[in-house]
N, C-alpha and C positions, 0 to 999 in steps of 0.2 A: 504494500500500500504506500510505503514511503516513496518508492520510485515513481509510482503513478502520480502522487501529489506533486513531486518535483517536475514531472514532464507535462502536467496538465495545462499550464499556461501556454506552452508551445503547441500542444495538440489543439487547444481551443483556438489559437491563432490560425492554424492551418484549416480548421473546420469552418472558419468564418467565410472563406472564399471558395472552398472546395468540399466535395463530398468524398470522404474516405471510408473504407471499411477496414477496421483494425482486427486482424485475426488473433485470437487468443486460444491457446491449446489447453485442453483438459489433460491432466496427467492420468492416463488410463491405468497405470500401475497402482497409483494411490486409490483410485476408485475401486479397483479390484480388491485391494486390501480391506476397504470398508465393507465389502460384501461377504468376506470370510467370517465364519463364526468360530472364534476362539475365546477361551475364558481365562487365559493367563494374564497376569498383571502386565507383562511385557507387551503382549498383543493389545491390551487395552490402551496402553500408552501410545503405541503406534497408531491405533485408530483415532485417538484424540488429536494427535498431530495431523493426521490425514484429514480429519473433519475440518480442522482449522484452515488447512491449505485450500480445500475445496470451497469453504465459506468465503475466504478472502478473495479468491478468484471471482466468485459471484459478486462480491461487493465492488471489486474493481470494474467489472462490466457495467454494473448499475450506475456507478459514479460517472464513468465515461459516457454512457448513454444519456444521463441526465444533463450533461454539458454539450450534447449534440454531436458526440463522436460515436459513430456507428461501430458496433463490435460484433464479432462472431465468435462465440465460445464453442469450440468444436473439437472433435477427436482429430488427430493428425491425418488419419486415413480418409476422412470424408471432408477435408477442407474445401476442395473444389466445389462439391455439391452444395455445401452450406454457404459458401461465398456467392455462388450464383443465385441461390435462393434469396439471400440478403439483398443482392443487387436488384433482383426482380421486385422485391418488397419496396425498396427505396424508389425504384422507377414508378411503381404503381401508385405510390403516395405523392408523386409529382415533385420530388425533390431534385430530380435531374433536369 
């Protein structure tokens, strides 16, 4: 979140005159870790850290979207499809 806060003024400046789609990748390994069912303290600690990472990534996308910076939070394997979907959404809203 700190790096997003530092870069936000620059991204907002770019977004004033241009429409950009900022891709952000989900960490699929972290999300798989959250799906596992373990009951040890060590695995509980890992899950807590993983949940925090996933939550912060969602907060970053919401913050950027609130400031007019379009984001795509996606798995690396389907970046192209999600980016095209976002482009079509932006175009249908008349922002281009």
